[in-house]
Structures are given as C-alpha cells and as structure tokens.
BANUKE-721943 format. One line per 10 residues: number of its first residue (from 1); their letters; for each residue x, y, z of N, C-alpha, C. Coordinates in steps of 0.1 Angstrom, whole numbers, plus 5000, padded with zeros to 4 digits. Layout:
<sites>
NUM = A = X Y Z X Y Z X Y Z  ...
</sites>
This chain:
<sites>
1 = MSKPLSIREL = 4602 5241 3094 4609 5233 3105 4604 5219 3105  4613 5210 3106 4609 5196 3106 4602 5192 3119  4594 5182 3118 4586 5177 3130 4596 5170 3139  4595 5173 3153 4604 5166 3162 4602 5151 3162  4613 5144 3164 4612 5129 3165 4604 5125 3177  4597 5114 3175 4588 5109 3186 4597 5103 3197  4592 5101 3209 4599 5094 3219 4603 5080 3215  4594 5073 3208 4597 5060 3203 4609 5060 3193  4610 5070 3184 4621 5071 3175 4634 5074 3182  4633 5083 3192 4645 5087 3200 4650 5076 3208
11 = TRLFHGITAE = 4641 5068 3213 4645 5056 3221 4654 5047 3213  4650 5045 3201 4658 5036 3192 4672 5042 3190  4673 5056 3188 4685 5062 3186 4694 5062 3198  4688 5065 3210 4696 5065 3222 4701 5052 3227  4693 5041 3223 4698 5028 3226 4711 5024 3218  4713 5031 3207 4725 5029 3200 4737 5037 3204  4736 5046 3214 4747 5054 3219 4756 5046 3227  4769 5047 3224 4780 5040 3231 4790 5048 3239  4788 5062 3238 4797 5071 3245 4790 5084 3249  4795 5089 3260 4790 5102 3265 4792 5114 3256
21 = TDSLFQEYAD = 4801 5112 3247 4804 5123 3237 4794 5124 3225  4785 5114 3225 4776 5114 3214 4768 5127 3212  4767 5133 3200 4761 5146 3198 4746 5146 3202  4739 5135 3203 4725 5134 3206 4722 5141 3220  4732 5139 3229 4730 5144 3242 4729 5160 3242  4738 5166 3234 4737 5180 3233 4725 5185 3225  4722 5177 3215 4711 5181 3206 4698 5182 3213  4696 5172 3223 4683 5172 3230 4684 5176 3244  4694 5182 3248 4696 5187 3262 4685 5196 3267  4680 5204 3258 4670 5214 3262 4656 5210 3258
31 = DPRAGVQKLM = 4654 5197 3253 4641 5193 3249 4631 5193 3261  4620 5200 3261 4611 5201 3272 4603 5189 3276  4603 5179 3267 4595 5167 3270 4601 5158 3281  4593 5155 3291 4597 5147 3302 4603 5134 3298  4596 5128 3287 4600 5115 3282 4614 5115 3276  4618 5126 3270 4631 5128 3264 4642 5129 3275  4639 5137 3286 4648 5139 3297 4650 5126 3304  4639 5118 3306 4641 5105 3313 4649 5096 3304  4647 5096 3291 4655 5088 3282 4669 5091 3283  4673 5104 3284 4687 5108 3285 4693 5103 3298
41 = QTTHHRLAKL = 4685 5104 3309 4690 5100 3322 4693 5085 3322  4683 5077 3316 4685 5063 3315 4697 5059 3307  4700 5067 3296 4711 5064 3287 4724 5067 3295  4725 5078 3302 4736 5081 3310 4739 5070 3321  4729 5065 3327 4730 5054 3336 4735 5042 3330  4730 5038 3318 4734 5027 3311 4749 5028 3307  4753 5039 3302 4767 5041 3299 4777 5040 3311  4772 5046 3322 4780 5045 3334 4782 5030 3339  4771 5023 3338 4772 5009 3341 4781 5001 3331  4780 5005 3319 4789 4998 3309 4804 5001 3312
51 = IEEKRAFEQR = 4807 5013 3315 4821 5017 3319 4825 5009 3331  4817 5007 3341 4820 4999 3352 4822 4984 3349  4814 4979 3340 4815 4965 3336 4828 4963 3328  4832 4973 3320 4844 4972 3312 4856 4973 3322  4855 4981 3332 4866 4982 3342 4868 4969 3349  4857 4963 3354 4858 4951 3361 4863 4940 3352  4859 4940 3339 4864 4930 3330 4879 4931 3328  4884 4943 3327 4899 4945 3326 4906 4940 3338  4900 4942 3350 4906 4937 3362 4907 4922 3362  4896 4915 3356 4896 4901 3356 4906 4895 3345
61 = FFYERKYRQE = 4913 4904 3338 4923 4900 3329 4937 4902 3335  4938 4905 3348 4950 4908 3355 4961 4897 3353  4957 4885 3356 4966 4873 3356 4970 4870 3342  4961 4870 3333 4964 4867 3319 4974 4877 3314  4972 4890 3317 4982 4900 3312 4996 4898 3319  4996 4895 3332 5008 4893 3339 5016 4882 3333  5010 4870 3330 5017 4859 3324 5021 4862 3310  5014 4870 3302 5018 4873 3289 5030 4882 3289  5031 4891 3299 5042 4900 3300 5055 4892 3304  5053 4880 3310 5064 4871 3313 5068 4862 3302
71 = GHQLIAGVDE = 5060 4863 3291 5064 4855 3279 5055 4843 3276  5044 4841 3284 5035 4830 3282 5025 4835 3272  5021 4826 3262 5012 4830 3252 4999 4822 3252  4999 4810 3257 4987 4801 3257 4984 4798 3272  4975 4807 3277 4971 4806 3291 4957 4800 3292  4956 4789 3299 4944 4782 3301 4937 4784 3314  4925 4788 3315 4917 4788 3327 4910 4775 3328  4910 4770 3341 4904 4756 3343 4895 4757 3355  4883 4752 3353 4873 4752 3364 4864 4739 3364  4857 4737 3374 4848 4725 3375 4834 4729 3379
81 = VGRGPLAGPV = 4825 4720 3377 4811 4722 3382 4806 4708 3385  4798 4707 3396 4792 4695 3399 4799 4687 3410  4805 4694 3419 4812 4686 3430 4801 4683 3441  4791 4691 3442 4781 4689 3453 4769 4680 3450  4765 4678 3438 4752 4671 3435 4753 4656 3440  4741 4651 3442 4739 4637 3446 4740 4627 3434  4739 4633 3422 4738 4625 3410 4745 4632 3398  4750 4623 3389 4756 4629 3377 4771 4630 3379  4778 4634 3368 4793 4635 3368 4797 4648 3373  4810 4649 3376 4817 4662 3378 4823 4665 3364
91 = VTCAVILPED = 4820 4678 3360 4825 4682 3347 4835 4693 3348  4845 4693 3340 4856 4703 3341 4858 4709 3327  4863 4721 3327 4866 4727 3314 4879 4735 3315  4887 4735 3304 4899 4743 3302 4897 4752 3290  4899 4765 3291 4897 4774 3280 4909 4783 3278  4914 4784 3266 4924 4794 3262 4918 4805 3254  4918 4817 3260 4912 4828 3253 4923 4837 3246  4919 4843 3235 4929 4852 3228 4930 4865 3236  4941 4872 3233 4944 4884 3240 4933 4895 3238  4927 4895 3226 4917 4905 3223 4902 4900 3226
101 = FDVIEVNDSK = 4901 4890 3235 4888 4885 3238 4880 4897 3244  4867 4898 3240 4860 4911 3243 4846 4908 3248  4842 4896 3253 4829 4894 3258 4829 4898 3273  4826 4910 3275 4828 4916 3289 4819 4910 3299  4808 4903 3295 4799 4898 3305 4804 4885 3311  4815 4879 3306 4820 4867 3311 4825 4869 3325  4820 4861 3334 4823 4862 3349 4820 4848 3355  4822 4847 3368 4819 4835 3375 4805 4830 3371  4803 4818 3367 4790 4813 3362 4780 4813 3373  4784 4813 3386 4774 4813 3396 4767 4827 3398
111 = QLSDHQREQL = 4773 4837 3392 4768 4851 3393 4759 4854 3381  4757 4844 3372 4749 4846 3360 4737 4837 3360  4727 4842 3353 4714 4834 3352 4716 4823 3341  4707 4814 3341 4707 4803 3331 4707 4810 3317  4698 4820 3315 4697 4826 3302 4710 4833 3298  4717 4840 3308 4730 4846 3305 4740 4836 3301  4741 4825 3308 4751 4815 3305 4748 4809 3291  4736 4806 3288 4733 4800 3275 4737 4810 3264  4735 4823 3266 4739 4833 3256 4754 4834 3255  4761 4833 3266 4776 4834 3266 4783 4822 3260
121 = YPQILDQAIA = 4777 4810 3263 4783 4798 3259 4788 4797 3244  4780 4800 3234 4784 4800 3220 4794 4811 3217  4793 4822 3224 4803 4833 3222 4817 4829 3226  4818 4822 3238 4831 4818 3243 4836 4807 3233  4828 4798 3229 4833 4788 3220 4838 4794 3206  4831 4804 3202 4834 4811 3190 4848 4818 3190  4850 4825 3201 4863 4833 3202 4875 4826 3208  4872 4815 3215 4883 4808 3222 4893 4802 3212  4906 4802 3216 4916 4795 3209 4915 4780 3210  4911 4776 3222 4909 4761 3224 4900 4759 3236
131 = VGVGMQSAQQ = 4892 4748 3236 4884 4745 3247 4885 4730 3249  4887 4725 3261 4887 4711 3264 4878 4708 3276  4871 4696 3275 4862 4693 3286 4866 4679 3292  4865 4678 3305 4868 4666 3312 4856 4661 3320  4856 4649 3324 4844 4644 3331 4847 4631 3338  4842 4630 3351 4843 4618 3358 4829 4614 3363  4825 4601 3360 4812 4597 3363 4809 4595 3378  4797 4592 3381 4793 4590 3395 4801 4578 3401  4803 4568 3392 4810 4556 3397 4825 4559 3399  4831 4567 3391 4845 4571 3393 4846 4580 3405
141 = IDQLNIYQAT = 4836 4589 3408 4836 4597 3420 4836 4588 3432  4827 4578 3432 4826 4569 3443 4840 4561 3446  4847 4558 3435 4859 4551 3436 4871 4559 3441  4871 4572 3436 4883 4580 3439 4880 4590 3451  4868 4594 3453 4863 4605 3461 4862 4618 3452  4854 4627 3456 4850 4638 3447 4862 4647 3445  4871 4649 3455 4882 4658 3453 4892 4652 3442  4896 4640 3444 4905 4634 3434 4899 4632 3421  4886 4629 3420 4879 4628 3407 4879 4641 3400  4877 4652 3407 4878 4665 3401 4892 4668 3396
151 = RVAMLQAVTQ = 4902 4665 3403 4916 4667 3398 4918 4659 3385  4914 4647 3385 4915 4639 3373 4908 4645 3361  4896 4649 3364 4888 4655 3353 4894 4668 3348  4900 4676 3357 4906 4688 3353 4918 4685 3344  4926 4675 3347 4937 4671 3339 4932 4666 3325  4921 4659 3325 4915 4655 3312 4912 4667 3304  4906 4677 3310 4902 4689 3302 4914 4696 3296  4925 4696 3303 4937 4703 3298 4943 4694 3287  4943 4681 3288 4948 4673 3277 4939 4673 3265  4926 4676 3267 4917 4677 3255 4919 4689 3247
161 = LRVQPDQLLI = 4927 4699 3252 4929 4711 3244 4937 4708 3231  4933 4714 3220 4940 4711 3207 4954 4717 3207  4957 4726 3216 4971 4731 3217 4975 4731 3232  4987 4728 3235 4991 4727 3249 4994 4741 3255  4988 4744 3266 4990 4757 3272 5004 4757 3278  5009 4770 3280 5022 4771 3288 5020 4777 3301  5007 4779 3305 5004 4783 3319 4990 4780 3322  4987 4775 3334 4974 4771 3338 4970 4781 3350  4957 4785 3349 4951 4793 3360 4939 4784 3364  4940 4779 3377 4930 4769 3381 4923 4774 3393
171 = DAMQIDSDIP = 4910 4771 3393 4901 4776 3404 4903 4767 3416  4910 4771 3426 4911 4765 3439 4916 4751 3440  4923 4747 3429 4929 4733 3428 4943 4733 3422  4949 4721 3424 4962 4719 3417 4961 4705 3411  4967 4703 3399 4966 4690 3393 4979 4685 3390  4980 4672 3386 4992 4665 3383 4997 4668 3369  5003 4679 3367 5007 4683 3354 5021 4691 3355  5029 4689 3344 5042 4696 3344 5040 4710 3339  5029 4714 3334 5026 4727 3330 5025 4737 3342  5032 4748 3342 5032 4757 3353 5017 4761 3356
181 = QLKLIHGDAK = 5014 4761 3369 5000 4764 3373 4999 4773 3385  4988 4781 3385 4985 4790 3396 4972 4786 3402  4971 4783 3414 4959 4780 3421 4953 4793 3426  4941 4796 3422 4934 4809 3425 4921 4806 3433  4920 4810 3446 4908 4808 3453 4898 4818 3447  4886 4813 3445 4875 4821 3438 4880 4826 3425  4888 4818 3418 4894 4822 3406 4884 4825 3395  4872 4819 3395 4862 4821 3385 4857 4836 3385  4859 4843 3396 4856 4857 3397 4868 4866 3395  4880 4860 3395 4892 4868 3394 4899 4867 3380
191 = SVSIGAASIV = 4895 4857 3373 4902 4855 3360 4891 4853 3349  4892 4860 3338 4883 4858 3327 4883 4844 3321  4895 4839 3320 4897 4825 3315 4890 4815 3323  4892 4816 3337 4886 4806 3346 4870 4809 3345  4866 4821 3345 4852 4824 3344 4846 4818 3331  4853 4819 3320 4848 4813 3307 4847 4798 3309  4857 4792 3315 4857 4777 3317 4845 4773 3326  4842 4781 3336 4831 4778 3345 4818 4779 3338  4816 4788 3329 4804 4789 3321 4802 4777 3312  4813 4773 3305 4812 4762 3295 4809 4749 3303
201 = AKVFRDHLMQ = 4816 4747 3314 4814 4735 3322 4800 4734 3327  4795 4746 3332 4781 4746 3337 4771 4743 3327  4772 4749 3315 4762 4747 3305 4763 4733 3299  4775 4728 3297 4777 4714 3293 4771 4705 3302  4773 4706 3315 4767 4697 3325 4752 4698 3326  4747 4710 3325 4733 4712 3326 4726 4705 3314  4732 4706 3302 4726 4699 3291 4727 4684 3293  4737 4680 3298 4739 4665 3301 4728 4660 3311  4726 4668 3321 4716 4664 3331 4702 4665 3325  4700 4673 3316 4687 4673 3309 4685 4660 3301
211 = SYDVLYPGYE = 4695 4655 3295 4695 4643 3288 4692 4631 3298  4699 4632 3309 4697 4621 3320 4683 4622 3325  4676 4633 3325 4663 4634 3330 4653 4626 3321  4657 4624 3308 4649 4616 3299 4652 4601 3302  4664 4598 3304 4668 4584 3307 4663 4579 3320  4664 4588 3330 4660 4584 3344 4650 4594 3349  4637 4593 3345 4627 4602 3349 4623 4600 3364  4618 4610 3369 4613 4609 3383 4621 4617 3393  4633 4621 3389 4641 4628 3399 4642 4643 3396  4637 4647 3385 4637 4662 3380 4651 4667 3378
221 = FAHNAGYGTK = 4659 4658 3372 4673 4662 3369 4674 4674 3360  4665 4676 3351 4665 4688 3342 4664 4701 3349  4658 4700 3361 4655 4712 3369 4665 4714 3381  4671 4703 3386 4679 4704 3398 4694 4700 3395  4697 4696 3382 4711 4692 3378 4717 4682 3388  4709 4674 3395 4714 4664 3404 4716 4668 3418  4713 4681 3421 4714 4686 3435 4702 4681 3443  4703 4681 3456 4693 4675 3465 4681 4684 3468  4674 4687 3458 4661 4695 3460 4650 4686 3466  4640 4692 3470 4628 4685 3476 4623 4675 3466
231 = AHLQGLKDLG = 4621 4679 3453 4616 4670 3443 4626 4658 3440  4639 4661 3440 4648 4651 3438 4648 4640 3450  4648 4645 3462 4648 4636 3473 4635 4628 3474  4624 4634 3469 4611 4626 3469 4613 4615 3458  4619 4618 3447 4621 4608 3436 4630 4597 3441  4640 4601 3449 4649 4591 3455 4642 4582 3464  4633 4588 3472 4625 4580 3482 4615 4570 3474  4609 4575 3463 4599 4567 3456 4606 4556 3447  4617 4560 3441 4623 4551 3431 4636 4544 3435  4642 4549 3446 4655 4545 3449 4666 4551 3440
241 = PSKIHRRTFA = 4678 4548 3442 4689 4554 3434 4689 4550 3420  4693 4558 3411 4695 4555 3397 4709 4551 3394  4712 4548 3382 4726 4544 3378 4736 4556 3379  4731 4568 3379 4740 4579 3379 4740 4586 3393  4734 4580 3403 4735 4585 3417 4749 4581 3423  4754 4590 3431 4767 4588 3438 4764 4580 3451  4769 4568 3451 4765 4559 3462 4772 4563 3476  4783 4571 3475 4790 4575 3487 4785 4588 3492  4775 4594 3486 4770 4607 3490 4757 4605 3498  4756 4610 3510 4744 4609 3518 4734 4619 3512
251 = PVSNYFN = 4721 4616 3511 4714 4604 3517 4714 4592 3507  4720 4593 3496 4720 4582 3486 4727 4570 3493  4737 4572 3501 4744 4561 3507 4736 4553 3516  4725 4559 3522 4716 4552 3531 4709 4540 3524  4708 4541 3511 4701 4531 3504 4709 4518 3502  4722 4519 3505 4731 4508 3503 4737 4503 3516  4732 4508 3527 4737 4503 3540 4729 4492 3545
</sites>
C-alpha cells in the first residue's frame, strides 16, 4: 500500500481544483486527518466564492449583452478618476472589451486594492479590443470647471480609441458625441466595460501622480494622488501651491485671494 500524501502535497492538489465534481473530494472524504478535512472545507468555500464571483461578473455584463443583441458590436465603457483632488489632472478612459473577456475580478476600481488594480491593469490592456485615455490639466479644470473638464476628457478618451465604438456606456455623465450613449449611475459597479475603464484610469493617474511627486516634492503626491490628506495640506502650507494645484479648489484658492 502506498504511503498517504502529506497535507502539504494535498494542499497543492486541492489548490488546483476548479469544480465540486473533482474526484479528489470523494477520494479523501473519509480521510481521518483533521488537516485533510479542513483543507476540503476550505476548498469548498473557495469554490462557492468563485461561483458567486462568476455570477456577479455575468451580471455586470448585462448592458454589454443587451446592446450586442440589438446589433451593436463595439461597446465602449467610459469612466473618470480625479474629480476631487486638489492637484493633478482629471483622467478618463474608454475601453472596448471583447465578448469573451474573462477577467472576472474586474469591478469598480474603488472596491479594489492598489495591488489588485496593478494586477488587473495589464490584463485589461492585453484583452481589450481598444483603450483610449483622455486628460485635462489643473489649468484646464480651473478654466472650464471640473464637470465640463471631465466631459471634455471623456470625449478625448473616446476619440483616442483605435476603432470607433457604436455604443457608449458612461459612468454618471453624458458627453458631446453623436455615438449613442447610456448614462449609468454607479456604472463602474454595473458594467464590466466601465469597471475596466475605471481601473485603467485610476492606475494611469496614480502612476502620473507618482511622477509628479518627483517633480514637485513635499506634497506626498505619490501617496495621496493629489487628495487633501494631512501631509498634503501641510506641504501646501509650507510650500504654497505647485504648478499642478487647482487654483479654484479650496483651500488652494485661499492662496490666490
């Protein structure tokens, strides 16, 4: 009789299970070792969670499927990041995903950690049919106001796509485009395409703010992305506004009155 596999060896095998019908469950159902029974319970829990994640992912494809059934083939999700910070640009992204896109972790970027977004970013870029990025600087935001600057940047992102979409799904906004568009409140949590756009926009802007932290040290841009954290406000007090601060946003505006 062969020697039973160790818990460590079984852990590796059970980590590879992707379905409840796997024969390992039946093979080790009566194993008396507590470690094996705990490993099986953990695997059942992991598979149940995976099923729920896949179900939620399919739900977030509702609008994409709806428009494909109506004959639309190139559906772009559009989102923005950076409307609230005191410094830096507002960044937007438009993403067209293929029908067989399968990165189930893609969701509203605000629900993901920095590490998760960094992992998903290249996967989205790899599978996407097209990705476009738009941006409006702090100066343009001051000239237009943040709402209008965001709309302009969203249109930029759409025009940067290498193929023109025939339907837009936009998070809580409408833009000046002849392309049919659907405004979705909390769209980044309702549409995979918008969720993908939110992740790309967020990572793109975070990387940009890290670069600005080198150019304009003292505000901790690499850690706060331009938002009004305690360290940022202290830097503003000590150094005054930088070239990328939004002059129309309080308390930055106080330095120009």
